[in-house]
N, CA, C and O atoms as a Maestro MAE file, in Angstrom:
{
 s_m_m2io_version
 :::
 2.0.0
}

f_m_ct {
 s_m_title
 :::
 protein
 m_atom[336] {
  # First column is atom index #
  i_m_mmod_type
  r_m_x_coord
  r_m_y_coord
  r_m_z_coord
  i_m_residue_number
  s_m_chain_name
  s_m_pdb_residue_name
  s_m_pdb_atom_name
  i_m_atomic_number
  :::
  1 25 11.210 60.002 -7.714 1 A "MET " " N  " 7
  2 3 11.919 58.834 -7.253 1 A "MET " " CA " 6
  3 2 10.912 57.832 -6.700 1 A "MET " " C  " 6
  4 15 10.091 58.172 -5.848 1 A "MET " " O  " 8
  5 25 10.978 56.623 -7.179 2 A "THR " " N  " 7
  6 3 10.076 55.590 -6.692 2 A "THR " " CA " 6
  7 2 10.827 54.657 -5.763 2 A "THR " " C  " 6
  8 15 12.009 54.368 -5.948 2 A "THR " " O  " 8
  9 25 10.118 54.209 -4.785 3 A "THR " " N  " 7
  10 3 10.703 53.221 -3.873 3 A "THR " " CA " 6
  11 2 9.935 51.926 -4.024 3 A "THR " " C  " 6
  12 15 8.735 51.925 -4.298 3 A "THR " " O  " 8
  13 25 10.606 50.878 -3.852 4 A "THR " " N  " 7
  14 3 9.950 49.576 -3.956 4 A "THR " " CA " 6
  15 2 9.833 48.963 -2.574 4 A "THR " " C  " 6
  16 15 10.720 49.084 -1.729 4 A "THR " " O  " 8
  17 25 8.754 48.330 -2.385 5 A "GLN " " N  " 7
  18 3 8.519 47.622 -1.135 5 A "GLN " " CA " 6
  19 2 9.098 46.223 -1.265 5 A "GLN " " C  " 6
  20 15 9.031 45.620 -2.337 5 A "GLN " " O  " 8
  21 25 9.663 45.705 -0.190 6 A "PRO " " N  " 7
  22 3 10.140 44.320 -0.270 6 A "PRO " " CA " 6
  23 2 8.960 43.388 -0.503 6 A "PRO " " C  " 6
  24 15 7.893 43.552 0.087 6 A "PRO " " O  " 8
  25 25 9.169 42.428 -1.356 7 A "MET " " N  " 7
  26 3 8.104 41.483 -1.647 7 A "MET " " CA " 6
  27 2 7.960 40.510 -0.492 7 A "MET " " C  " 6
  28 15 8.943 39.984 0.028 7 A "MET " " O  " 8
  29 25 6.744 40.290 -0.110 8 A "THR " " N  " 7
  30 3 6.480 39.287 0.916 8 A "THR " " CA " 6
  31 2 5.854 38.093 0.242 8 A "THR " " C  " 6
  32 15 4.997 38.228 -0.632 8 A "THR " " O  " 8
  33 25 6.277 36.962 0.644 9 A "LYS " " N  " 7
  34 3 5.767 35.730 0.051 9 A "LYS " " CA " 6
  35 2 4.587 35.239 0.876 9 A "LYS " " C  " 6
  36 15 4.707 34.984 2.074 9 A "LYS " " O  " 8
  37 25 3.469 35.114 0.222 10 A "THR " " N  " 7
  38 3 2.314 34.528 0.864 10 A "THR " " CA " 6
  39 2 2.318 33.054 0.500 10 A "THR " " C  " 6
  40 15 2.190 32.686 -0.668 10 A "THR " " O  " 8
  41 25 2.463 32.236 1.494 11 A "GLN " " N  " 7
  42 3 2.556 30.798 1.231 11 A "GLN " " CA " 6
  43 2 1.189 30.172 1.404 11 A "GLN " " C  " 6
  44 15 0.605 30.209 2.487 11 A "GLN " " O  " 8
  45 25 0.688 29.601 0.332 12 A "ASP " " N  " 7
  46 3 -0.583 28.907 0.367 12 A "ASP " " CA " 6
  47 2 -0.322 27.475 0.781 12 A "ASP " " C  " 6
  48 15 0.345 26.726 0.067 12 A "ASP " " O  " 8
  49 25 -0.839 27.099 1.915 13 A "GLU " " N  " 7
  50 3 -0.596 25.764 2.443 13 A "GLU " " CA " 6
  51 2 -1.639 24.747 1.967 13 A "GLU " " C  " 6
  52 15 -1.589 23.584 2.368 13 A "GLU " " O  " 8
  53 25 -2.569 25.164 1.130 14 A "THR " " N  " 7
  54 3 -3.602 24.247 0.673 14 A "THR " " CA " 6
  55 2 -3.102 23.438 -0.516 14 A "THR " " C  " 6
  56 15 -2.061 23.733 -1.102 14 A "THR " " O  " 8
  57 25 -3.874 22.410 -0.855 15 A "TYR " " N  " 7
  58 3 -3.516 21.573 -1.995 15 A "TYR " " CA " 6
  59 2 -4.756 21.371 -2.851 15 A "TYR " " C  " 6
  60 15 -5.685 20.664 -2.462 15 A "TYR " " O  " 8
  61 25 -4.761 21.995 -4.013 16 A "LEU " " N  " 7
  62 3 -5.870 21.887 -4.970 16 A "LEU " " CA " 6
  63 2 -7.221 22.156 -4.308 16 A "LEU " " C  " 6
  64 15 -8.209 21.474 -4.578 16 A "LEU " " O  " 8
  65 25 -7.240 23.157 -3.444 17 A "GLY " " N  " 7
  66 3 -8.479 23.552 -2.786 17 A "GLY " " CA " 6
  67 2 -8.778 22.809 -1.498 17 A "GLY " " C  " 6
  68 15 -9.746 23.139 -0.814 17 A "GLY " " O  " 8
  69 25 -7.989 21.833 -1.155 18 A "TRP " " N  " 7
  70 3 -8.167 21.071 0.080 18 A "TRP " " CA " 6
  71 2 -7.144 21.536 1.115 18 A "TRP " " C  " 6
  72 15 -6.159 22.188 0.767 18 A "TRP " " O  " 8
  73 25 -7.371 21.210 2.358 19 A "THR " " N  " 7
  74 3 -6.489 21.630 3.441 19 A "THR " " CA " 6
  75 2 -5.039 21.269 3.186 19 A "THR " " C  " 6
  76 15 -4.147 22.080 3.434 19 A "THR " " O  " 8
  77 25 -4.792 20.072 2.697 20 A "ASN " " N  " 7
  78 3 -3.424 19.604 2.460 20 A "ASN " " CA " 6
  79 2 -3.455 18.420 1.498 20 A "ASN " " C  " 6
  80 15 -4.523 17.956 1.098 20 A "ASN " " O  " 8
  81 25 -2.283 17.947 1.138 21 A "LEU " " N  " 7
  82 3 -2.160 16.848 0.183 21 A "LEU " " CA " 6
  83 2 -2.854 15.581 0.679 21 A "LEU " " C  " 6
  84 15 -3.523 14.902 -0.100 21 A "LEU " " O  " 8
  85 25 -2.708 15.259 1.940 22 A "LYS " " N  " 7
  86 3 -3.296 14.024 2.470 22 A "LYS " " CA " 6
  87 2 -4.822 14.058 2.430 22 A "LYS " " C  " 6
  88 15 -5.460 13.066 2.076 22 A "LYS " " O  " 8
  89 25 -5.404 15.197 2.793 23 A "THR " " N  " 7
  90 3 -6.862 15.325 2.729 23 A "THR " " CA " 6
  91 2 -7.336 15.226 1.291 23 A "THR " " C  " 6
  92 15 -8.321 14.547 1.001 23 A "THR " " O  " 8
  93 25 -6.637 15.902 0.390 24 A "TRP " " N  " 7
  94 3 -6.984 15.825 -1.023 24 A "TRP " " CA " 6
  95 2 -6.896 14.398 -1.532 24 A "TRP " " C  " 6
  96 15 -7.789 13.942 -2.247 24 A "TRP " " O  " 8
  97 25 -5.827 13.682 -1.173 25 A "ASN " " N  " 7
  98 3 -5.629 12.322 -1.661 25 A "ASN " " CA " 6
  99 2 -6.750 11.402 -1.191 25 A "ASN " " C  " 6
  100 15 -7.275 10.606 -1.970 25 A "ASN " " O  " 8
  101 25 -7.114 11.511 0.075 26 A "VAL " " N  " 7
  102 3 -8.206 10.682 0.597 26 A "VAL " " CA " 6
  103 2 -9.510 11.042 -0.114 26 A "VAL " " C  " 6
  104 15 -10.251 10.151 -0.527 26 A "VAL " " O  " 8
  105 25 -9.796 12.324 -0.259 27 A "ALA " " N  " 7
  106 3 -11.016 12.751 -0.949 27 A "ALA " " CA " 6
  107 2 -11.033 12.238 -2.385 27 A "ALA " " C  " 6
  108 15 -12.071 11.799 -2.880 27 A "ALA " " O  " 8
  109 25 -9.890 12.294 -3.047 28 A "LEU " " N  " 7
  110 3 -9.787 11.808 -4.417 28 A "LEU " " CA " 6
  111 2 -10.214 10.349 -4.509 28 A "LEU " " C  " 6
  112 15 -11.017 9.988 -5.369 28 A "LEU " " O  " 8
  113 25 -9.679 9.512 -3.628 29 A "TRP " " N  " 7
  114 3 -10.013 8.091 -3.668 29 A "TRP " " CA " 6
  115 2 -11.450 7.834 -3.248 29 A "TRP " " C  " 6
  116 15 -12.122 6.986 -3.836 29 A "TRP " " O  " 8
  117 25 -11.931 8.550 -2.244 30 A "LEU " " N  " 7
  118 3 -13.309 8.341 -1.792 30 A "LEU " " CA " 6
  119 2 -14.316 8.717 -2.873 30 A "LEU " " C  " 6
  120 15 -15.398 8.136 -2.949 30 A "LEU " " O  " 8
  121 25 -13.964 9.673 -3.692 31 A "GLN " " N  " 7
  122 3 -14.900 10.135 -4.711 31 A "GLN " " CA " 6
  123 2 -14.714 9.464 -6.070 31 A "GLN " " C  " 6
  124 15 -15.567 9.606 -6.947 31 A "GLN " " O  " 8
  125 25 -13.621 8.739 -6.258 32 A "ASN " " N  " 7
  126 3 -13.344 8.187 -7.585 32 A "ASN " " CA " 6
  127 2 -13.176 6.674 -7.640 32 A "ASN " " C  " 6
  128 15 -13.102 6.101 -8.727 32 A "ASN " " O  " 8
  129 25 -13.115 6.028 -6.499 33 A "ASP " " N  " 7
  130 3 -13.079 4.569 -6.462 33 A "ASP " " CA " 6
  131 2 -14.510 4.097 -6.205 33 A "ASP " " C  " 6
  132 15 -15.128 4.496 -5.218 33 A "ASP " " O  " 8
  133 25 -15.031 3.257 -7.082 34 A "GLU " " N  " 7
  134 3 -16.445 2.884 -6.996 34 A "GLU " " CA " 6
  135 2 -16.813 2.285 -5.640 34 A "GLU " " C  " 6
  136 15 -17.829 2.665 -5.057 34 A "GLU " " O  " 8
  137 25 -16.010 1.364 -5.132 35 A "TYR " " N  " 7
  138 3 -16.293 0.725 -3.845 35 A "TYR " " CA " 6
  139 2 -16.288 1.752 -2.713 35 A "TYR " " C  " 6
  140 15 -17.208 1.780 -1.896 35 A "TYR " " O  " 8
  141 25 -15.266 2.587 -2.664 36 A "LEU " " N  " 7
  142 3 -15.186 3.594 -1.604 36 A "LEU " " CA " 6
  143 2 -16.289 4.631 -1.739 36 A "LEU " " C  " 6
  144 15 -16.845 5.086 -0.739 36 A "LEU " " O  " 8
  145 25 -16.601 4.998 -2.955 37 A "TYR " " N  " 7
  146 3 -17.679 5.966 -3.173 37 A "TYR " " CA " 6
  147 2 -19.008 5.434 -2.640 37 A "TYR " " C  " 6
  148 15 -19.759 6.158 -1.986 37 A "TYR " " O  " 8
  149 25 -19.289 4.166 -2.923 38 A "GLU " " N  " 7
  150 3 -20.532 3.569 -2.412 38 A "GLU " " CA " 6
  151 2 -20.555 3.565 -0.885 38 A "GLU " " C  " 6
  152 15 -21.606 3.773 -0.278 38 A "GLU " " O  " 8
  153 25 -19.404 3.331 -0.265 39 A "LEU " " N  " 7
  154 3 -19.344 3.386 1.205 39 A "LEU " " CA " 6
  155 2 -19.635 4.788 1.728 39 A "LEU " " C  " 6
  156 15 -20.305 4.945 2.748 39 A "LEU " " O  " 8
  157 25 -19.134 5.805 1.034 40 A "THR " " N  " 7
  158 3 -19.400 7.167 1.497 40 A "THR " " CA " 6
  159 2 -20.888 7.484 1.458 40 A "THR " " C  " 6
  160 15 -21.354 8.350 2.198 40 A "THR " " O  " 8
  161 25 -21.631 6.801 0.613 41 A "ARG " " N  " 7
  162 3 -23.080 7.021 0.529 41 A "ARG " " CA " 6
  163 2 -23.784 6.389 1.730 41 A "ARG " " C  " 6
  164 15 -24.896 6.790 2.076 41 A "ARG " " O  " 8
  165 25 -23.148 5.409 2.366 42 A "GLU " " N  " 7
  166 3 -23.749 4.712 3.503 42 A "GLU " " CA " 6
  167 2 -23.423 5.358 4.850 42 A "GLU " " C  " 6
  168 15 -24.063 5.050 5.855 42 A "GLU " " O  " 8
  169 25 -22.441 6.244 4.874 43 A "TYR " " N  " 7
  170 3 -21.985 6.857 6.118 43 A "TYR " " CA " 6
  171 2 -22.159 8.367 6.070 43 A "TYR " " C  " 6
  172 15 -22.118 8.980 5.003 43 A "TYR " " O  " 8
  173 25 -22.354 8.957 7.248 44 A "ASP " " N  " 7
  174 3 -22.478 10.407 7.343 44 A "ASP " " CA " 6
  175 2 -21.195 11.080 7.796 44 A "ASP " " C  " 6
  176 15 -21.033 12.289 7.630 44 A "ASP " " O  " 8
  177 25 -20.284 10.307 8.366 45 A "LYS " " N  " 7
  178 3 -19.038 10.859 8.903 45 A "LYS " " CA " 6
  179 2 -17.857 10.018 8.447 45 A "LYS " " C  " 6
  180 15 -17.931 8.792 8.373 45 A "LYS " " O  " 8
  181 25 -16.780 10.701 8.148 46 A "TYR " " N  " 7
  182 3 -15.550 10.040 7.705 46 A "TYR " " CA " 6
  183 2 -15.054 9.036 8.739 46 A "TYR " " C  " 6
  184 15 -14.763 7.890 8.397 46 A "TYR " " O  " 8
  185 25 -14.954 9.451 9.990 47 A "ASN " " N  " 7
  186 3 -14.394 8.571 11.022 47 A "ASN " " CA " 6
  187 2 -15.220 7.303 11.210 47 A "ASN " " C  " 6
  188 15 -14.667 6.255 11.543 47 A "ASN " " O  " 8
  189 25 -16.525 7.378 11.006 48 A "ASP " " N  " 7
  190 3 -17.362 6.180 11.093 48 A "ASP " " CA " 6
  191 2 -17.008 5.196 9.981 48 A "ASP " " C  " 6
  192 15 -16.953 3.988 10.211 48 A "ASP " " O  " 8
  193 25 -16.773 5.704 8.794 49 A "MET " " N  " 7
  194 3 -16.413 4.833 7.691 49 A "MET " " CA " 6
  195 2 -15.012 4.240 7.892 49 A "MET " " C  " 6
  196 15 -14.760 3.101 7.501 49 A "MET " " O  " 8
  197 25 -14.120 4.996 8.490 50 A "VAL " " N  " 7
  198 3 -12.760 4.508 8.733 50 A "VAL " " CA " 6
  199 2 -12.768 3.307 9.674 50 A "VAL " " C  " 6
  200 15 -11.919 2.424 9.556 50 A "VAL " " O  " 8
  201 25 -13.711 3.267 10.600 51 A "VAL " " N  " 7
  202 3 -13.830 2.105 11.490 51 A "VAL " " CA " 6
  203 2 -14.064 0.848 10.648 51 A "VAL " " C  " 6
  204 15 -13.414 -0.175 10.865 51 A "VAL " " O  " 8
  205 25 -14.986 0.925 9.694 52 A "LEU " " N  " 7
  206 3 -15.249 -0.215 8.819 52 A "LEU " " CA " 6
  207 2 -14.022 -0.550 7.972 52 A "LEU " " C  " 6
  208 15 -13.654 -1.718 7.845 52 A "LEU " " O  " 8
  209 25 -13.395 0.461 7.399 53 A "LEU " " N  " 7
  210 3 -12.210 0.204 6.578 53 A "LEU " " CA " 6
  211 2 -11.132 -0.505 7.384 53 A "LEU " " C  " 6
  212 15 -10.470 -1.411 6.877 53 A "LEU " " O  " 8
  213 25 -10.956 -0.098 8.631 54 A "THR " " N  " 7
  214 3 -9.964 -0.736 9.500 54 A "THR " " CA " 6
  215 2 -10.324 -2.190 9.745 54 A "THR " " C  " 6
  216 15 -9.455 -3.061 9.714 54 A "THR " " O  " 8
  217 25 -11.602 -2.458 9.990 55 A "GLU " " N  " 7
  218 3 -12.059 -3.840 10.186 55 A "GLU " " CA " 6
  219 2 -11.820 -4.680 8.934 55 A "GLU " " C  " 6
  220 15 -11.542 -5.875 9.029 55 A "GLU " " O  " 8
  221 25 -11.927 -4.067 7.781 56 A "LEU " " N  " 7
  222 3 -11.702 -4.758 6.506 56 A "LEU " " CA " 6
  223 2 -10.217 -4.787 6.133 56 A "LEU " " C  " 6
  224 15 -9.843 -5.290 5.074 56 A "LEU " " O  " 8
  225 25 -9.384 -4.245 7.011 57 A "GLU " " N  " 7
  226 3 -7.937 -4.159 6.804 57 A "GLU " " CA " 6
  227 2 -7.568 -3.322 5.585 57 A "GLU " " C  " 6
  228 15 -6.575 -3.587 4.908 57 A "GLU " " O  " 8
  229 25 -8.378 -2.316 5.322 58 A "ILE " " N  " 7
  230 3 -8.080 -1.316 4.298 58 A "ILE " " CA " 6
  231 2 -7.595 -0.098 5.075 58 A "ILE " " C  " 6
  232 15 -8.399 0.672 5.600 58 A "ILE " " O  " 8
  233 25 -6.282 0.071 5.146 59 A "THR " " N  " 7
  234 3 -5.716 1.067 6.050 59 A "THR " " CA " 6
  235 2 -5.178 2.316 5.366 59 A "THR " " C  " 6
  236 15 -4.912 3.322 6.025 59 A "THR " " O  " 8
  237 25 -5.015 2.256 4.042 60 A "GLU " " N  " 7
  238 3 -4.465 3.423 3.353 60 A "GLU " " CA " 6
  239 2 -4.962 3.478 1.919 60 A "GLU " " C  " 6
  240 15 -5.444 2.489 1.367 60 A "GLU " " O  " 8
  241 25 -4.831 4.660 1.331 61 A "THR " " N  " 7
  242 3 -5.200 4.824 -0.069 61 A "THR " " CA " 6
  243 2 -4.196 4.066 -0.934 61 A "THR " " C  " 6
  244 15 -3.114 3.727 -0.455 61 A "THR " " O  " 8
  245 25 -4.523 3.796 -2.176 62 A "PRO " " N  " 7
  246 3 -3.555 3.155 -3.062 62 A "PRO " " CA " 6
  247 2 -2.258 3.960 -3.218 62 A "PRO " " C  " 6
  248 15 -1.240 3.422 -3.652 62 A "PRO " " O  " 8
  249 25 -2.300 5.247 -2.862 63 A "ASP " " N  " 7
  250 3 -1.103 6.078 -2.913 63 A "ASP " " CA " 6
  251 2 -0.324 6.065 -1.604 63 A "ASP " " C  " 6
  252 15 0.701 6.737 -1.489 63 A "ASP " " O  " 8
  253 25 -0.794 5.313 -0.622 64 A "GLY " " N  " 7
  254 3 -0.057 5.159 0.626 64 A "GLY " " CA " 6
  255 2 -0.391 6.125 1.744 64 A "GLY " " C  " 6
  256 15 0.355 6.205 2.720 64 A "GLY " " O  " 8
  257 25 -1.490 6.865 1.635 65 A "VAL " " N  " 7
  258 3 -1.896 7.764 2.716 65 A "VAL " " CA " 6
  259 2 -2.777 6.977 3.681 65 A "VAL " " C  " 6
  260 15 -3.801 6.418 3.287 65 A "VAL " " O  " 8
  261 25 -2.371 6.940 4.940 66 A "SER " " N  " 7
  262 3 -3.141 6.224 5.952 66 A "SER " " CA " 6
  263 2 -4.478 6.929 6.184 66 A "SER " " C  " 6
  264 15 -4.529 8.152 6.319 66 A "SER " " O  " 8
  265 25 -5.549 6.151 6.229 67 A "TYR " " N  " 7
  266 3 -6.862 6.727 6.481 67 A "TYR " " CA " 6
  267 2 -6.982 7.306 7.887 67 A "TYR " " C  " 6
  268 15 -7.912 8.062 8.166 67 A "TYR " " O  " 8
  269 25 -6.058 6.962 8.768 68 A "THR " " N  " 7
  270 3 -6.084 7.493 10.136 68 A "THR " " CA " 6
  271 2 -5.000 8.531 10.382 68 A "THR " " C  " 6
  272 15 -4.739 8.882 11.532 68 A "THR " " O  " 8
  273 25 -4.370 9.024 9.339 69 A "ASP " " N  " 7
  274 3 -3.318 10.027 9.494 69 A "ASP " " CA " 6
  275 2 -3.898 11.268 10.190 69 A "ASP " " C  " 6
  276 15 -4.937 11.778 9.769 69 A "ASP " " O  " 8
  277 25 -3.248 11.749 11.232 70 A "PRO " " N  " 7
  278 3 -3.779 12.908 11.967 70 A "PRO " " CA " 6
  279 2 -3.781 14.204 11.161 70 A "PRO " " C  " 6
  280 15 -4.444 15.162 11.559 70 A "PRO " " O  " 8
  281 25 -3.062 14.263 10.045 71 A "ASP " " N  " 7
  282 3 -3.057 15.463 9.207 71 A "ASP " " CA " 6
  283 2 -4.301 15.577 8.336 71 A "ASP " " C  " 6
  284 15 -4.555 16.638 7.764 71 A "ASP " " O  " 8
  285 25 -5.073 14.515 8.224 72 A "ILE " " N  " 7
  286 3 -6.284 14.541 7.398 72 A "ILE " " CA " 6
  287 2 -7.336 15.400 8.088 72 A "ILE " " C  " 6
  288 15 -7.633 15.215 9.268 72 A "ILE " " O  " 8
  289 25 -7.888 16.333 7.341 73 A "ASN " " N  " 7
  290 3 -8.927 17.209 7.872 73 A "ASN " " CA " 6
  291 2 -10.268 16.481 7.745 73 A "ASN " " C  " 6
  292 15 -10.940 16.564 6.717 73 A "ASN " " O  " 8
  293 25 -10.638 15.773 8.800 74 A "THR " " N  " 7
  294 3 -11.857 14.964 8.764 74 A "THR " " CA " 6
  295 2 -13.108 15.830 8.705 74 A "THR " " C  " 6
  296 15 -14.106 15.425 8.109 74 A "THR " " O  " 8
  297 25 -13.077 17.003 9.305 75 A "LEU " " N  " 7
  298 3 -14.228 17.902 9.235 75 A "LEU " " CA " 6
  299 2 -14.474 18.342 7.797 75 A "LEU " " C  " 6
  300 15 -15.618 18.413 7.347 75 A "LEU " " O  " 8
  301 25 -13.393 18.636 7.081 76 A "GLU " " N  " 7
  302 3 -13.524 19.017 5.678 76 A "GLU " " CA " 6
  303 2 -14.098 17.862 4.852 76 A "GLU " " C  " 6
  304 15 -14.951 18.079 3.991 76 A "GLU " " O  " 8
  305 25 -13.635 16.642 5.110 77 A "LEU " " N  " 7
  306 3 -14.185 15.485 4.403 77 A "LEU " " CA " 6
  307 2 -15.657 15.288 4.732 77 A "LEU " " C  " 6
  308 15 -16.462 15.008 3.844 77 A "LEU " " O  " 8
  309 25 -16.014 15.431 6.010 78 A "ASP " " N  " 7
  310 3 -17.424 15.312 6.399 78 A "ASP " " CA " 6
  311 2 -18.284 16.306 5.646 78 A "ASP " " C  " 6
  312 15 -19.386 15.977 5.205 78 A "ASP " " O  " 8
  313 25 -17.791 17.501 5.499 79 A "THR " " N  " 7
  314 3 -18.556 18.578 4.850 79 A "THR " " CA " 6
  315 2 -18.608 18.414 3.334 79 A "THR " " C  " 6
  316 15 -19.657 18.611 2.720 79 A "THR " " O  " 8
  317 25 -17.483 18.055 2.737 80 A "ASP " " N  " 7
  318 3 -17.407 18.066 1.272 80 A "ASP " " CA " 6
  319 2 -17.607 16.717 0.592 80 A "ASP " " C  " 6
  320 15 -17.948 16.670 -0.590 80 A "ASP " " O  " 8
  321 25 -17.404 15.630 1.310 81 A "VAL " " N  " 7
  322 3 -17.540 14.304 0.712 81 A "VAL " " CA " 6
  323 2 -18.762 13.574 1.273 81 A "VAL " " C  " 6
  324 15 -19.479 12.905 0.529 81 A "VAL " " O  " 8
  325 25 -18.998 13.698 2.563 82 A "PHE " " N  " 7
  326 3 -20.065 12.933 3.201 82 A "PHE " " CA " 6
  327 2 -21.355 13.726 3.368 82 A "PHE " " C  " 6
  328 15 -22.296 13.239 3.993 82 A "PHE " " O  " 8
  329 25 -21.416 14.911 2.834 83 A "ASP " " N  " 7
  330 3 -22.621 15.724 2.918 83 A "ASP " " CA " 6
  331 2 -23.580 15.321 1.804 83 A "ASP " " C  " 6
  332 15 -23.498 15.828 0.685 83 A "ASP " " O  " 8
  333 25 -24.479 14.415 2.121 84 A "HIS " " N  " 7
  334 3 -25.408 13.881 1.104 84 A "HIS " " CA " 6
  335 2 -26.645 14.749 1.022 84 A "HIS " " C  " 6
  336 15 -27.544 14.470 0.229 84 A "HIS " " O  " 8
  :::
 }
 m_bond[335] {
  # First column is bond index #
  i_m_from
  i_m_to
  i_m_order
  :::
  1 1 2 1
  2 2 3 1
  3 3 4 2
  4 3 5 1
  5 5 6 1
  6 6 7 1
  7 7 8 2
  8 7 9 1
  9 9 10 1
  10 10 11 1
  11 11 12 2
  12 11 13 1
  13 13 14 1
  14 14 15 1
  15 15 16 2
  16 15 17 1
  17 17 18 1
  18 18 19 1
  19 19 20 2
  20 19 21 1
  21 21 22 1
  22 22 23 1
  23 23 24 2
  24 23 25 1
  25 25 26 1
  26 26 27 1
  27 27 28 2
  28 27 29 1
  29 29 30 1
  30 30 31 1
  31 31 32 2
  32 31 33 1
  33 33 34 1
  34 34 35 1
  35 35 36 2
  36 35 37 1
  37 37 38 1
  38 38 39 1
  39 39 40 2
  40 39 41 1
  41 41 42 1
  42 42 43 1
  43 43 44 2
  44 43 45 1
  45 45 46 1
  46 46 47 1
  47 47 48 2
  48 47 49 1
  49 49 50 1
  50 50 51 1
  51 51 52 2
  52 51 53 1
  53 53 54 1
  54 54 55 1
  55 55 56 2
  56 55 57 1
  57 57 58 1
  58 58 59 1
  59 59 60 2
  60 59 61 1
  61 61 62 1
  62 62 63 1
  63 63 64 2
  64 63 65 1
  65 65 66 1
  66 66 67 1
  67 67 68 2
  68 67 69 1
  69 69 70 1
  70 70 71 1
  71 71 72 2
  72 71 73 1
  73 73 74 1
  74 74 75 1
  75 75 76 2
  76 75 77 1
  77 77 78 1
  78 78 79 1
  79 79 80 2
  80 79 81 1
  81 81 82 1
  82 82 83 1
  83 83 84 2
  84 83 85 1
  85 85 86 1
  86 86 87 1
  87 87 88 2
  88 87 89 1
  89 89 90 1
  90 90 91 1
  91 91 92 2
  92 91 93 1
  93 93 94 1
  94 94 95 1
  95 95 96 2
  96 95 97 1
  97 97 98 1
  98 98 99 1
  99 99 100 2
  100 99 101 1
  101 101 102 1
  102 102 103 1
  103 103 104 2
  104 103 105 1
  105 105 106 1
  106 106 107 1
  107 107 108 2
  108 107 109 1
  109 109 110 1
  110 110 111 1
  111 111 112 2
  112 111 113 1
  113 113 114 1
  114 114 115 1
  115 115 116 2
  116 115 117 1
  117 117 118 1
  118 118 119 1
  119 119 120 2
  120 119 121 1
  121 121 122 1
  122 122 123 1
  123 123 124 2
  124 123 125 1
  125 125 126 1
  126 126 127 1
  127 127 128 2
  128 127 129 1
  129 129 130 1
  130 130 131 1
  131 131 132 2
  132 131 133 1
  133 133 134 1
  134 134 135 1
  135 135 136 2
  136 135 137 1
  137 137 138 1
  138 138 139 1
  139 139 140 2
  140 139 141 1
  141 141 142 1
  142 142 143 1
  143 143 144 2
  144 143 145 1
  145 145 146 1
  146 146 147 1
  147 147 148 2
  148 147 149 1
  149 149 150 1
  150 150 151 1
  151 151 152 2
  152 151 153 1
  153 153 154 1
  154 154 155 1
  155 155 156 2
  156 155 157 1
  157 157 158 1
  158 158 159 1
  159 159 160 2
  160 159 161 1
  161 161 162 1
  162 162 163 1
  163 163 164 2
  164 163 165 1
  165 165 166 1
  166 166 167 1
  167 167 168 2
  168 167 169 1
  169 169 170 1
  170 170 171 1
  171 171 172 2
  172 171 173 1
  173 173 174 1
  174 174 175 1
  175 175 176 2
  176 175 177 1
  177 177 178 1
  178 178 179 1
  179 179 180 2
  180 179 181 1
  181 181 182 1
  182 182 183 1
  183 183 184 2
  184 183 185 1
  185 185 186 1
  186 186 187 1
  187 187 188 2
  188 187 189 1
  189 189 190 1
  190 190 191 1
  191 191 192 2
  192 191 193 1
  193 193 194 1
  194 194 195 1
  195 195 196 2
  196 195 197 1
  197 197 198 1
  198 198 199 1
  199 199 200 2
  200 199 201 1
  201 201 202 1
  202 202 203 1
  203 203 204 2
  204 203 205 1
  205 205 206 1
  206 206 207 1
  207 207 208 2
  208 207 209 1
  209 209 210 1
  210 210 211 1
  211 211 212 2
  212 211 213 1
  213 213 214 1
  214 214 215 1
  215 215 216 2
  216 215 217 1
  217 217 218 1
  218 218 219 1
  219 219 220 2
  220 219 221 1
  221 221 222 1
  222 222 223 1
  223 223 224 2
  224 223 225 1
  225 225 226 1
  226 226 227 1
  227 227 228 2
  228 227 229 1
  229 229 230 1
  230 230 231 1
  231 231 232 2
  232 231 233 1
  233 233 234 1
  234 234 235 1
  235 235 236 2
  236 235 237 1
  237 237 238 1
  238 238 239 1
  239 239 240 2
  240 239 241 1
  241 241 242 1
  242 242 243 1
  243 243 244 2
  244 243 245 1
  245 245 246 1
  246 246 247 1
  247 247 248 2
  248 247 249 1
  249 249 250 1
  250 250 251 1
  251 251 252 2
  252 251 253 1
  253 253 254 1
  254 254 255 1
  255 255 256 2
  256 255 257 1
  257 257 258 1
  258 258 259 1
  259 259 260 2
  260 259 261 1
  261 261 262 1
  262 262 263 1
  263 263 264 2
  264 263 265 1
  265 265 266 1
  266 266 267 1
  267 267 268 2
  268 267 269 1
  269 269 270 1
  270 270 271 1
  271 271 272 2
  272 271 273 1
  273 273 274 1
  274 274 275 1
  275 275 276 2
  276 275 277 1
  277 277 278 1
  278 278 279 1
  279 279 280 2
  280 279 281 1
  281 281 282 1
  282 282 283 1
  283 283 284 2
  284 283 285 1
  285 285 286 1
  286 286 287 1
  287 287 288 2
  288 287 289 1
  289 289 290 1
  290 290 291 1
  291 291 292 2
  292 291 293 1
  293 293 294 1
  294 294 295 1
  295 295 296 2
  296 295 297 1
  297 297 298 1
  298 298 299 1
  299 299 300 2
  300 299 301 1
  301 301 302 1
  302 302 303 1
  303 303 304 2
  304 303 305 1
  305 305 306 1
  306 306 307 1
  307 307 308 2
  308 307 309 1
  309 309 310 1
  310 310 311 1
  311 311 312 2
  312 311 313 1
  313 313 314 1
  314 314 315 1
  315 315 316 2
  316 315 317 1
  317 317 318 1
  318 318 319 1
  319 319 320 2
  320 319 321 1
  321 321 322 1
  322 322 323 1
  323 323 324 2
  324 323 325 1
  325 325 326 1
  326 326 327 1
  327 327 328 2
  328 327 329 1
  329 329 330 1
  330 330 331 1
  331 331 332 2
  332 331 333 1
  333 333 334 1
  334 334 335 1
  335 335 336 2
  :::
 }
}
């Protein structure tokens, strides 16, 4: 006689290898928009670049994600996008 164990659902909260959808979306634009990509080459930290974007009144990605959204994993962006 075999018994079956109840299945437990492991929920992966990541999005395409990134912490979440918002972090992925910002990384996507920073790495694929020529102007934003060039800016990432000039800065070492995401938050430093966001200061400039705010001054330029560029507040969100073309998909509507705010560059200052608290859900964005800025440490992950610093490590994976701004690590020159």
